N, C-alpha and C positions, 0 to 999 in steps of 0.2 A: 504494500500500500504506500509506503514511504517512497519507494522508487517511482511509482506512478505520479505522486505529488511532485517529486523532484523533476520528472520529465515535463509535467504540465507547466511547472514554474519556468523551466528552461524555454519551452515553446512560447509561453506568454512573454517572457523577456525578449525573445527573438522577434515576435510579432510587434511588440511595442517599439523595439529598436527600428525595425523595418518601416513602421508607420511614421516614426519621427523623421527618419532619413528621407522617405518619399515626400513627406509634406514640406521638408526643408527645401527640397529641390523644385517645388512647384513655382510656376510663374504664370502671369496673366498678360495677355495682349488685348487691347480694346477691340481689335479686329475679330476676336472670338464672338462678341455679342453685338457689335454694331454693323449696320448694313454698309458694306464697302463696294463701290463700283469704280473700276479703273483707278484704284488707289485713293479714292476720295469718299468721304462720308456722304451718302446719298440716300434719303428716305424716298421710296417710290411706291406708288399704289396704282395698279392697273385694274380697272373694272370693265368687263365686257358683258355682252348679252343683255343689256338694259333695254327696256321698251321706252326709250327717251330719244327724241330727235336732237340733232346737233344745235339748232337755235335755242332750245330750252336748256341744254347743258351749258352752252356758251353764256347765256344770260345768268344761269345759276352760278357759274364760275365767277362772273363779274360781281354778283351779289355777295358771294362768299368772300371774295377779296375785300370788298367794301365793308362788310359787316363783321368779319372775324379777324382779319389782319389789321395791324396798325403800323404806322410809320410817321416820322415827323413831317414828311412830305407825302406826295401821292404814292400809294401802294403800287398801283398798276403802272408799270414802266413802258410796256409795249403790248399791243394786241393786234391780231390779224384774224378777222372774221372768216376770210377765205380758207386759211389753213386751220383755223380753230385753235390758235395758240395765244395764250396770255402769259406774260411774264411779269413778276412783281418783286418788290423788295419790302421786307417787313422786319419787325422785331417782336420779341416776346420777353416779358419780365421773367427773371429767374426767381420763382416763388420759393422753391425748396432749395436751401443752401447746401448743395451736395459737396462732396469733398473737393470737387473741382474749383469751387468758389468760396468754400467755407472760411478760409483764412484771410480772404481779401476784404479790405474795407471799401465801402462805396456801394454803388447801385449797379448790380450786374444785369445785363440783358443779353439775349441771343439775337444776333442779326443774321438774316438769311435771305436767299433768293428762292422764289417759288415759281414753278412752271406748270401750267395746265394745258393739256392738248385734248381737245374734244372732237369726236366724230359721232355720226349717228350710232346710237346704242353703246357707246363706250367712251371712256376717258382715261387719261394717265396724268398723275400728279407727281411732281418731284420737288423735294426740298433739298437744297444743296448750298454750297459756299457758306456754311454755318460758321459764324464768328462769335466768340465770347467777348463781350465789350464790358469793361468796368469803368463806370463814371465815378471817380472818387470825389469825396467831399471837397478836397483841395488838390490841385495839381492837374496834370494832363490825363485824359482818359487813356486806357490801355485796351488794345484789341489784339486777340490772338485767334488764328484759324484753328478750328477743332481738328482739321485734317493734320496739321503739324503738331498740335498740342497732344492729341490722343493717338492718331494712327501711326505717327512716325516716332513715337516715344519708345524708349527701351522697355523690354518686358518688366513687369512689376513683380516684385517678390515680397515675401513676408505676408503672413496670414491677414493682419489688420489692413495693410495697404491693398492687398488683393480684394478683400471684402469691400473696401471703400471704392475701388475702381469698378467693381461689378455693380455696386449701387449707383455709381455715376452713369454707367452704361444703361442700366435699367431705367433710370430717371430720364435720360435723353430719349430712349425708345418710347417711353410712355408719353412724353411731351409731344414729340414730332409725329408719332403714329396717331396719337389722339387728334392732333391738328388735321392730319390727312383724313381721318374718319369723320371729322365734323362736316366735311363737304356733303356727305350722304344726307344729312338733315336738311340742308338747303335744297337739294334735289327733291326730296320728299315733299317739302313745303311747296315747291314750284309745281309739282305734279298735282297736288291737291287744290291749288289755286284755280278756281274756275271763272275768274274775272275776265 
């Protein structure tokens, strides 16, 4: 019986040693959880098979840009009814202070470009060129591209730092995917409007 206990203890020590060594060697890259296209952070949504004509989708896209997005100047930068493309620039307040901006003083916002392409029965939305902009209480504002800040950073190591990085990825995904999904509500409203 004592021999079995000794063997179990030995196995337990080996398992714990292996677990600590393998967790020590863990690392995290933001590319594991963030949508990357051609080396850039790009949130994209494509919806097909809708029973909605291009003019209604186009009008809904303009309404969405006007109602949901904000900018210090005009959100809509360029539009082409023939091709069904709208491109805008906007910003979002950073409401949850993730590890990305937690230690910074000032007013953080995400600035980004948004592109909508509409056709009969389908649309594509993209959010790209995302910048983190910090407007401090005093001094010059700071701007950093999330492409260079996150995607080109060295792998993150250490349990706490990895957890914070994963939380940042999760927060970014929630913010920008939620923004993409909000367009569906505008389309539903437009379809129900019988004026």
